[in-house]
N, C-alpha and C positions, 0 to 999 in steps of 0.2 A: 612532594607528599603535601597531604592536607590532613589535620584533625579530624577524624569521622568516629562514631561510636559504631560499636558492633553491629547494632542494628543498620546504622546506613551503609557500610561495609558490604552487608548482606546484600541490601537493596541495590546499590551500586553495581555489584556482581551481576545479578538478575536482569538488570537493565541493559549492562552493557553486552552481555551474553543474547539476550533477545534481540538486540540491534544486529549483533554479528550473524546470526543464525536463525532464519525463518521458521524452524521447525520446532524451535523451543517454545514450549507452551506452560502455563502455570494453573494449576487446577486446586482446588480447596475449598473448606467453607469459609465464606466470608473474605475470600482474598482478592475480591473485585473492587467494588466500589468503596468498599470499608476499608479495605487496604490491609486485611490480613488482623487477628486476633490480636498481635502484638506490634502490627504496623509495618511489617516487613515488606508488604508487596504494595505499598503507599504509593501511589501514582502509575503504576503499570498499567491499571485499567484505562486510564485516561490516555497514556500514550500508544498502548498495542491493542486495545477493544476487547469486546467479549469472546472473539475468536480463538483469542490466546491468552485471556487471563479469565478463568472459569469458574465461576461460583457453581459450588455441587451441593447435592441434598447431605442433610446430617447423617450420613452414611459412610464409615471409613472404608468398609469394604468396597463401595463402589468406587471410591477415590483411588485407592491402592489397585483394584483391580483395572479400570479404566487407565491409569497409568501403565502399568505392565502391557495392557493389550496395544496401548497407542506406541509405547516403546517397539514392541516386536513389530509394528506396522510400518516403523521409519520415523515416527517422531521422537524427541526428545523432552519428555513431560518432566516437570519439576511439580511434585505433590507435596501440599503441605497437610498435616495433620496439628489440630489446634495445641494439643498435647501428646507426648508419647504414650502416656496410660492408655489412651484410646487405641492402640495398635493391636490389642488382643482381640477385637472383633474382625481385624483382617491380615491376621498371621497367614491364613490359608493362602491367599493373593501372593504374600511377599514370601513365604519361605517355600511353598509347594509350587508356587508358579514363577515369579519372578527369579528367584535365584536359582531355580534348577533348568528354565527353559533352554539356556545356552549349552548346558551339560547334554541335556536330554535328545537336544537335535543335531549332536555332534558338532556344534559351533556354527550352525548354521543360521541359526536363531540370536539376535543380540537384543539386550534388554537395557537399553541406554536410559533408565529412569532414576532421577533422584527424589529421595523421599526425606524432607525436612521435617524435625520434630523438634519442638520446644521441651525440654525436661527439667529437673532438677526442683529442690525444695527453697523455700525462704520467701515465698509472697504469701503466706497462711492461706493455701489452695487444697490443703487438706489431703488425706490419703489418696484419693482417685485422681489426684491432679499435680503431683509432686515427685513423682518416682525417678530414679534415675535406672534405665534398664539396659545400658549398653551390652551388658554380657550377654542378654538374650540373643542379639544380632551377630555378636563375635562366634557364637556356636554354629552359624548356619553357613557352610559351604555354599561360596558363589554369591555373597553379600560382601561388599567394603562398606566399612563402619569408620565414619570420620566423626572427630568432637573437638572443635577447634576452641583455643580460650582467647584469642585476641584478635580486634578487629582485622589487622594486616593477615592473619592466618585464616580468619573467616572468609574474607574476599576471595583469596587465592584457592583456599580449599575449595568452595563452591565453584568457581569456575572449572577447576578440573573436575569435579564430581561431576557436573553436567556435561562435560566433554567426553566423560570416560563410556564405553560401551557396556559396562556392567552395572546392574542396581547398586545405588550407593544410598546407604543410611545415614543422613546428615544430621548429627545431633546438637542442639543450641540450649545453653543454659539460659533459663528465663532471667536472671541476674545479671547474666552479661551483657543484656541488650543496651545498657547505658553507659557500658563502658567505653573510654575513647583511647585513642592511639593513633599514630602515624600510619597512614594507609595512602599508597600512590593512586594519584586520579586515573592512570591508564589502567589498561585490562592488564592483569598478570596472571599466572598459575603457579600452584604450590603443587611437587608431586606428591600423590597419594603413597603413604608408606613411608614418609622420611620424617623421622622426628626432628625435634629442634631444642637445643640446649638453651634454656633461658636464663640460665646464670650458671657460671664455671665454678668449680670447687673442688678442694683435693680430698676433704675427709669423709663424704658421704654422699651418695647418691639419692636423690628424692625424686623418684619418677611420680608426676602427678599429672591429672586430665581435668580438663575444662576449668570450671572456677576454682578447685582444689590447687591449679597451677599459682594464683595468687596468694593463698594461702602458706602455700610452700616457699613462695618468694619472702612472704612476711617472717615464717620460720627462719629461713635463711639469714635474714638481718638479724633475729634474735640470738641464733645460735653463733653469730660472729662476734658477739659482744663475750662469748663464754670461749672464743679461740678455734670454733669448730667451722671450716669453709664448707659449706653445702652445695653441692652441684645439682641444678633442678633440669631435668629432662622432661619434656613436654611431647609424648608420642604423636600427639595430632592426628594420627590414625591409629585405632585399635586392630583394623583388618583392612589391609596388611599392617602387621606390626614391625617396626625398624627394631629388629632383635638386634642388629649388629651394633648402634650406637647404645643402646642400653649396656650391651655386655661392656662394651668398650669403657663406658663411666664406670661401671663396677670394677673392671679391673684396674682402674685407676685409683678408686677412693677404697675399695676393700669392704663396703659396708652398703646396705640398700634399706630404703623405706620406700614403698609405694603408698600413695594417697589419692583415693577418690571418694567421691560422695555416693556411689552406690553402695548398699549393704556390702559389709566387709566378706559376710561369707559367699561363697561362689562368684565373686565380684571379679572385674578384671584384673586386679591386683593381684588375685591368686593365680592366672596365667602368667603373670610378669615375674611371680616369684617363682614359680615352677621351671620357666625359662632359665633363670639364673642358677637355682640349684641344680640343673641339669647340665648346665653350658659353662658355668664359671664358679661352680662352690669352693674349688681350691682357692680362690682369690680372696674369698670372705673370711673376714676375721670376727665376726659376728652373725648371729642369726638374723635370717630377713624379717624385717616387720612390716605390717600393714596398718594401714589407718583407713577405715571406712565407716559408713553409717551402722548402727546397730541394726540386730535381725527382727525388724518391726516395722510396721506401716508409720508413714511420715505422721507425725502427730499433727492436730489442728492447733492447740494452743500455741502462741507465739513463743512462751519461755520453753516449752517442751520441744518444740520446732527447732529452735536456736541449739538447745543440747543436743539434738539428734544429728545436726548437721556438723560434720568435721571442721575442726579450724586449725590454725596455725599452733596454738597452743598443744594440741593433741600431736601434731607433726612432730615439735619441738620435745615433747617426753616420748616420742618413738625414737627419735634418734638420740637422747641421751641415756635410753636404757641400753643402746649398743656401743656408745661412743665415750 
């Protein structure tokens, strides 16, 4: 294994998959010579050329629509939007076309496309460039939703997303691009829909996604000082969701806190809380608690933005309210 950043892990996954399969192409704004808005496609244009690494107009509807069409025609496109916030102008192409084609044509049409989108707050990009919108995509049958937290997971899950015969929404938190971790140099795939227990514990389950996995791990260390051993579960995929791992953890710990950066109201934590309430309520010794962002646009002011983003202390407070 080598120490790699989250960004480098994604870049390596793209490179290795493109070397393996000539049907894979990349398209998006500035993904070519510039290497992508955040640098994820750096160097791929030089290696694979403009036929396979395509700069597009500043038109998200074209990017997503072209990716869906290319996928149905037999290619495996990996499309990039600069920010998840821009998906609004391309939702018809995503949820009415890409997500439904396989169903509407009785399985005869496959749509093996991956849509990579950076999301999340923390870089002072204000309300239109900082949202976490994973719950939108969770609610669309036909889409798979991947949200990795570590460099290791990012590489393995992106490889699986590219190889999948269904449209996959792949969400990357902008603050994670510089996070480092051990990543194998060789190609490997992580099964979509398989959660990972980032920390074992017996007293409370914390289900956390994306950047909040790190906040949950920090919270777990703080709770340890008070004699509370938290188990941190990272779903890694929100659709399909690994219900079994979450339920097994709750059955062991008898308490649940869910943490995500998306707004608390209607966020992914609501679905996870409902799952546990329906399937394992008899194992709970206390109410389920959710930690999420307030129901308002992401502020531009740095102090307000930091207040807006959930953190380890918020998770600790939620755990202590039930333990």
